[in-house]
C-alpha positions, 0 to 999 in steps of 0.5 A: 517492505521488510513489513509489508513482507512480513504480514504477507507470510502471516497473512498465507499462514493464517488464511492457508491461502498461499497465492496472497501476493504483496500487490494485493497489498499495494492495490488496498494500501493505494485504494485508501489514499485520499483524493486530495493531492494537499492530503497526500502531500501532508500523508508523505511529509508525515510519513517522511519525519518519521522514517530513517532513509537508506541512502542504499538505490531502491529497484523499480516494481512493478505489481498487478493492481486494481483499475481504482488504484493504476488510475492513482498509480499512474497520475501520481507523479504528475499532481506531485509534479503539479503541487511543487511536490515532484519525485515525492511519489515513492513517499506516497505509497509507502505511506500509503502502505505504512498506515494499510498495516498500522490498520491491519495489525490493529485488527489482527491475523487476517482470517480465511472467510466462510465459504459457503455453498449457496442454497439450492 
């Protein structure tokens, strides 16, 4: 979570957009989760193997996301349970966020898009 917050703050500075929120990043990460449950499990397992897990209890979080991300998140628990990978949805989401952050890091600082007025 700290890496995500650092990226958010850097992007707010580089774009002068204080309206950027964690939910924008969560939404983007979830929209890029593979549709295949098997691929989601592979992604989560790889993430889990590379992480040192905190023993602290986590707090539930709520973010505004688009319809596509919501559909994935709302079905994630059941889909993973059906694939005998229950109680690991957090790993799927965390892996997706890490993938997004890696991709953003490779692209460099976020730049504010140039705005052009429509020609009349």
